[in-house]
C-alpha positions in Angstrom: 56.9 72.9 1.1 59.8 75.1 0.1 59.6 78.1 -2.3 62.0 76.5 -4.8 59.6 73.5 -5.2 57.0 75.8 -6.9 57.6 74.7 -10.5 57.3 71.0 -9.6 54.0 71.6 -7.8 52.6 73.4 -10.9 53.5 70.3 -12.9 51.8 68.1 -10.2 48.5 70.1 -10.5 48.5 69.7 -14.3 49.1 65.9 -13.9 46.3 65.7 -11.4 43.9 67.3 -13.8 44.9 64.8 -16.5 44.5 61.9 -14.2 41.2 62.7 -12.5 37.7 62.8 -13.9 35.8 64.5 -11.2 36.2 67.9 -9.5 35.8 66.4 -6.0 38.6 63.8 -6.7 40.9 66.6 -7.9 40.2 68.8 -4.8 40.6 65.8 -2.4 44.0 65.0 -3.9 45.1 68.6 -3.5 43.9 68.5 0.1 45.9 65.3 0.8 49.1 66.9 -0.8 48.7 70.1 1.2 48.5 68.1 4.4 51.8 66.5 3.6 53.5 69.6 2.3 52.5 72.0 5.1 52.6 69.5 8.0 49.2 70.8 9.1 46.8 68.3 10.6 43.7 70.0 9.4 43.3 71.0 5.7 40.2 71.8 3.7 39.1 73.4 0.5 35.8 75.3 0.2 34.1 76.0 -3.1 31.6 78.9 -3.5 28.4 77.6 -5.0 25.8 79.6 -7.1 23.8 80.4 -4.0 26.7 82.0 -2.2 27.2 79.1 0.2 30.8 77.8 0.6 30.9 74.2 1.8 34.0 72.1 2.0 34.5 70.2 -1.2 37.1 68.0 0.6 38.8 68.1 4.0 41.0 66.1 6.3 41.7 66.3 10.0 38.7 68.5 11.1 36.3 66.8 13.6 32.8 65.8 12.6 31.5 68.4 15.1 33.6 71.1 13.5 32.4 70.2 10.0 28.7 70.1 11.0 29.1 73.6 12.6 31.2 75.2 9.8 30.4 73.4 6.5 27.4 75.4 5.3 29.0 78.8 5.5 26.8 81.4 3.9 28.5 84.5 2.3 25.2 86.4 2.8 24.4 85.4 6.4 27.6 84.6 8.3 30.1 87.0 9.7 33.7 85.7 9.8 37.1 86.2 8.3 36.4 83.4 5.8 33.4 85.2 4.4 35.0 88.6 4.4 38.0 87.4 2.3 35.6 86.0 -0.3 33.3 89.1 -0.3 36.3 91.5 -0.2 34.9 93.1 2.9 38.0 93.1 5.2 37.5 95.0 8.5 40.1 96.7 10.6 40.1 93.8 13.0 41.3 91.5 10.3 44.2 93.7 9.1 46.8 92.3 11.6 46.3 88.9 10.1 46.4 89.9 6.4 49.2 88.9 4.0 50.2 91.1 1.1 48.2 88.8 -1.2 45.0 88.9 0.8 45.2 85.7 2.8 44.6 85.5 6.6 47.5 84.1 8.5 48.1 83.6 12.3 50.8 81.4 13.9 49.4 82.2 17.4 45.6 82.2 16.9 44.9 81.8 20.7 47.1 84.8 21.4 45.2 86.8 18.7 41.9 85.8 20.1 42.9 86.9 23.6 43.6 90.5 22.3 40.1 90.9 20.9 37.4 92.9 22.7 33.9 91.3 23.1 32.7 93.5 20.2 35.6 92.5 18.0 35.3 88.7 18.9 31.6 88.9 17.8 32.8 89.6 14.2 34.1 86.0 14.0 32.3 82.8 14.3 35.0 81.7 16.8 35.0 78.0 16.1 38.7 77.9 15.2 39.6 79.6 18.5 37.2 77.4 20.4 38.8 74.2 18.9 42.2 75.4 20.2 43.9 75.9 16.9 47.3 77.6 17.3 48.1 78.1 13.6 45.6 79.1 11.0 45.7 80.2 7.3 42.8 81.1 4.9 44.1 81.4 1.4 41.7 82.6 -1.3 41.5 80.7 -4.6 41.0 83.3 -7.3 39.9 83.0 -10.9 40.3 86.2 -12.9 40.1 88.3 -9.8 37.0 86.6 -8.4 37.3 84.4 -5.3 35.8 80.9 -6.2 37.1 79.1 -3.1 39.3 79.0 0.0 42.1 76.9 1.3 41.8 76.4 5.1 44.9 75.2 7.0 44.8 74.7 10.8 46.8 73.0 13.5 46.8 72.9 17.3 50.5 73.7 17.3 51.8 77.3 16.9 54.2 78.5 14.3 53.3 75.8 11.7 52.8 78.2 8.8 55.8 80.3 7.9 55.0 83.3 5.6 57.2 82.0 2.7 55.1 78.8 2.7 51.9 80.8 2.4 53.4 83.0 -0.4 54.2 79.8 -2.3 50.7 78.5 -1.8 49.2 81.8 -2.9 51.2 81.5 -6.1 49.8 78.0 -6.7 46.1 79.0 -6.3 45.6 80.4 -9.9 46.5 77.0 -11.3 44.2 75.3 -8.8 41.4 77.7 -9.7 41.8 77.1 -13.4 41.4 73.3 -12.9 38.5 73.7 -10.5 36.8 76.0 -13.0 37.3 73.5 -15.9 35.9 70.7 -13.9 32.9 72.8 -12.9 32.2 73.7 -16.5 32.5 70.0 -17.6 30.1 69.1 -14.8 27.5 71.7 -15.9 27.8 70.6 -19.5 27.4 66.9 -18.6 24.4 67.6 -16.5 22.8 69.7 -19.3 23.5 67.0 -21.8 21.9 64.3 -19.6 18.9 66.5 -19.0 18.5 67.2 -22.7 18.7 63.5 -23.6 16.0 62.7 -21.1 14.0 65.7 -22.3 14.1 64.5 -25.9 13.3 61.0 -25.0 10.4 62.1 -22.9 8.9 64.2 -25.6 9.2 61.5 -28.2 7.8 58.9 -25.9 5.0 60.7 -24.1 3.6 62.5 -27.2 3.4 59.3 -29.1 0.4 57.9 -27.3 -2.0 60.9 -28.0 -0.7 61.1 -31.6 -1.6 57.4 -32.1 -5.0 58.1 -30.7 -5.5 61.1 -33.1 -4.4 59.1 -36.1 -6.5 56.1 -35.2 -9.7 58.1 -34.6 -9.1 60.2 -37.7 -9.2 57.1 -39.8 -12.3 55.9 -38.0 -13.9 59.4 -38.4 -13.4 59.2 -42.2 -15.2 55.9 -42.4 -18.0 57.1 -40.0 -18.5 60.2 -42.1 -19.0 58.1 -45.2 -21.5 56.0 -43.2 -23.1 59.1 -41.8 -23.1 57.5 -38.3 -23.5 60.5 -36.1 -23.1 58.6 -32.8 -19.7 57.2 -33.9 -18.7 60.6 -35.3 -19.3 62.2 -31.9 -17.3 59.4 -30.2 -14.4 59.9 -32.7 -14.4 63.6 -32.1 -14.4 63.2 -28.4 -11.4 60.9 -28.4 -9.5 63.2 -30.9 -10.3 66.2 -28.7 -9.2 64.4 -25.5 -5.9 63.4 -27.2 -5.3 67.0 -28.3 -5.9 68.3 -24.8 -3.5 65.7 -23.5 -0.8 66.9 -25.9 -1.5 70.5 -25.0 -1.1 69.6 -21.3 2.2 67.8 -22.0 3.6 70.7 -24.0 2.6 73.2 -21.3 4.2 71.0 -18.7 7.4 70.7 -20.7 7.6 74.5 -21.0 7.1 74.9 -17.3 9.8 72.3 -16.6 12.3 73.9 -19.0 11.9 77.3 -17.3 12.8 76.1 -13.8 16.6 76.8 -14.3 16.0 80.4 -15.6 16.4 83.2 -13.1 13.3 85.2 -13.9 12.7 86.6 -10.4 14.9 88.4 -7.9 15.7 86.2 -4.9 13.8 86.9 -1.7 14.0 85.8 1.9 10.8 84.2 3.1 9.9 82.3 6.3 9.2 78.6 5.6 6.1 78.6 7.7 4.6 81.5 5.7 5.4 79.8 2.4 3.5 76.7 3.6 0.6 78.9 4.8 0.3 80.5 1.4 0.1 77.1 -0.2 -2.6 76.0 2.2 -4.6 79.1 1.4 -4.4 78.4 -2.3 -5.4 74.8 -1.8 -8.1 75.5 0.9 -10.9 74.5 -1.5 -9.7 71.0 -2.3 -8.6 70.4 1.3 -12.0 71.2 2.6 -13.8 69.2 -0.2 -11.7 66.1 0.7 -12.0 66.8 4.5 -8.3 66.6 4.9 -6.9 67.2 8.5 -3.8 69.4 8.3 -1.0 69.4 10.9 1.7 72.0 10.3 4.6 71.9 12.8 6.9 74.8 13.6 9.6 75.4 11.0 12.1 78.0 12.4 13.8 78.6 9.0 14.0 81.3 6.4 14.6 80.4 2.8 16.4 82.6 0.3 15.6 82.2 -3.4 12.6 82.4 -5.7 9.4 82.1 -3.7 7.6 80.6 -6.7 10.1 77.7 -6.5 9.4 77.0 -2.8 5.6 77.3 -3.4 5.8 74.8 -6.2 7.5 72.3 -4.0 5.0 72.4 -1.2 1.9 72.8 -3.4 2.8 69.9 -5.6 3.6 67.6 -2.6 0.3 68.6 -0.9 -1.7 68.1 -4.1 -0.1 64.7 -4.6 -0.9 63.7 -1.0 -4.6 64.6 -1.6 -4.6 62.9 -5.0 -3.3 59.6 -3.7 -5.2 59.5 -0.5 -7.2 56.5 -1.7 -10.3 55.6 0.2 -8.9 56.8 3.5 -12.0 57.9 5.6 -9.8 60.2 7.9 -7.3 61.8 5.5 -4.4 63.5 7.3 -1.4 65.5 6.0 1.5 66.6 8.3 4.1 69.2 7.3 7.2 70.1 9.2 11.0 70.0 9.3 13.6 68.1 11.3 17.4 67.7 11.5 19.5 64.9 10.2 23.2 65.2 10.6 24.1 68.5 9.0 20.9 68.8 7.0 17.6 70.6 7.6 15.0 68.1 6.2 11.5 69.3 5.3 8.8 66.7 5.1 5.2 66.2 3.9 3.7 63.0 5.4 0.3 61.5 4.6 -1.8 58.5 5.6 -2.8 57.6 2.1 -2.2 54.9 -0.4 1.6 54.5 0.1 4.2 53.6 -2.4 5.9 50.3 -2.9 9.8 50.4 -2.7 10.2 49.5 -6.4 8.6 52.8 -7.4 10.5 55.1 -5.0 13.0 56.2 -7.7 10.8 56.1 -10.8 8.2 58.5 -9.5 10.7 61.4 -9.8 11.3 61.0 -13.5 9.5 63.1 -16.1 5.8 62.2 -16.7 5.9 59.2 -14.4 2.5 58.3 -12.9 1.7 55.2 -10.7 -1.8 55.3 -12.1 -1.7 56.1 -15.8 -5.4 57.0 -15.8 -5.1 59.7 -13.1 -5.4 63.4 -13.8 -2.4 65.5 -14.5 0.8 65.1 -16.6 3.0 63.3 -14.1 5.4 66.3 -14.1 5.0 67.3 -10.5 7.7 65.3 -8.7 10.2 65.7 -11.6 9.6 69.5 -11.4 10.2 69.4 -7.6 13.3 67.4 -8.0 14.7 70.0 -10.5 13.9 72.8 -8.1 15.5 71.0 -5.2 18.6 70.4 -7.3 18.9 74.1 -7.9 19.4 74.6 -4.2 22.0 71.8 -3.9 19.4 69.6 -2.2 17.8 66.2 -2.7 14.4 64.7 -2.4 13.3 61.2 -1.6 10.2 59.2 -0.3 9.8 56.8 2.5 6.8 54.5 2.8 6.0 51.3 4.6 4.3 50.1 1.4 1.0 50.2 -0.2 -1.8 51.4 2.1 0.7 52.6 4.7 1.0 56.3 3.7 4.0 58.2 2.4 6.5 60.7 3.7 8.3 62.9 1.1 11.5 64.5 2.4 13.7 67.2 0.8 16.6 69.4 1.7 17.4 72.9 0.5 21.0 73.6 1.8 21.5 76.4 -0.7 18.4 78.2 0.5 18.1 77.7 4.3 19.4 80.7 6.2 18.3 80.4 9.8 17.9 77.5 12.1 16.9 77.1 15.8 18.2 73.8 17.0 16.1 74.0 20.2 13.0 73.4 18.1 14.3 70.4 16.1 11.9 67.5 16.1 13.5 64.2 15.1 11.4 61.8 13.0 
C-alpha cells in the first residue's frame, strides 16, 4: 500500500459500507484487503465489547492455537502492549515501539524480545514472540478519541511494515471506526426492535388467557348472584381470583425481564464456586424436601459482572431441575464447568424427566412451559438467556430424550476472568 493510494482506499471503505449488511462482513473484507495491501500473512481486527473484552471480529493467517490463546483478551485482566494501547496506559518498555500516532511497530520483533529483561518480558503475553513473528504492528482504531478496536498485523519475515505504510493505515482508521460504529448501532437497534416485537406479542398472547377467564366467570357470577347460588358464587370468585393472580405474576415477570439489561449494580468479581454455594444455601429447603443429591465439581473461574445476574442463572437452572425431576426416586443434580474449544462451558445436569429434541429451542422463549399446568410463569429460561447474552454467551440444552435427564450448558465469555486448564474436566 502506497501513501498516494490513500484517497482511493477511503472510497473503498465507503463502498464496502454500502455493499455489506453486517459488521462482521465489513470487518472481514477490510482484513482481506489489508492482507493484500500490506503483504503480511497474518492480519486481524479486534473490537472492544461492552465488557472490556477485545476478541477478533475477523482474522486471517493466525493459527488456531494462537487464536485460542489470544482471542479473549481482557482489558481489565491481561497485561500486554495490545491492552495498554487501548487503555492508554503505555509503559516505558513500550516506548521504543511507539509511532507518533500511538501505534506499536516493530520490524524485528525477535530482536526486540531479546533485549528485554525477565521483568520487562513479563509485561507482555509473549505469544507473538513465541510464534516467531519478525514484523508486528498494532494500530488502534479510534472513534472520537476513544479506542474501539485494534488492527493486528504480523509476519514471520522482518522489515515487512515500513513506517509510511503504518502512517497511511493510521490515517484510514477513523473511516473504518465510523463504519464499525454505524454497524454496531444498527445491530443494537435491530436487536432491540426484535426484542420489543417479541415482548409485545408475549404480553398480548399470555395475558389473554387469564382475561378470558375473568370475563367468563364474571358473566357466570352475575347469573349466580341472581340465582343466589352461594356454592357457584364461591367457585366463580375462586377462578376470578386465580386469573388475577396469574396476571399479576405475568406482569411481575415481565418487569423483572425488562430490567435485565439495565446496569443497576456496580460490577463485582466473584468466584463461580462461591456463587453456586450461595444459590444452594438459598435453595437448601426445597433440595432437602425433595431429597436431591447435589454434586458440585471444582470451577476454577472468577466472574466479573452483576452477582445478581449470575445467581439468577444458577438458581433458575437448579429450580428447574428440581421442578422437572418427575418421579425419580434418587434425584441427582450435578454442577460444574468444562472446556470446549476456546470456551469455558458451565453446566447443570440432572437425571429427571428429560426434554425431547423438538422442544430444545422453544423452552428458551418467553413464558414457554412444557407443562402448561406447572407452577411459575415460564420466564426462567428466557431470563437466563437474556443474561447470558449480556455477557456475549450462549445457552443450550442436551438431553437423550424424555426420561433421560437434561444437561443445560452456558458460556459467559464476557464475564470469565481466570481459568486453570489443569482442572478442566471434559464432558
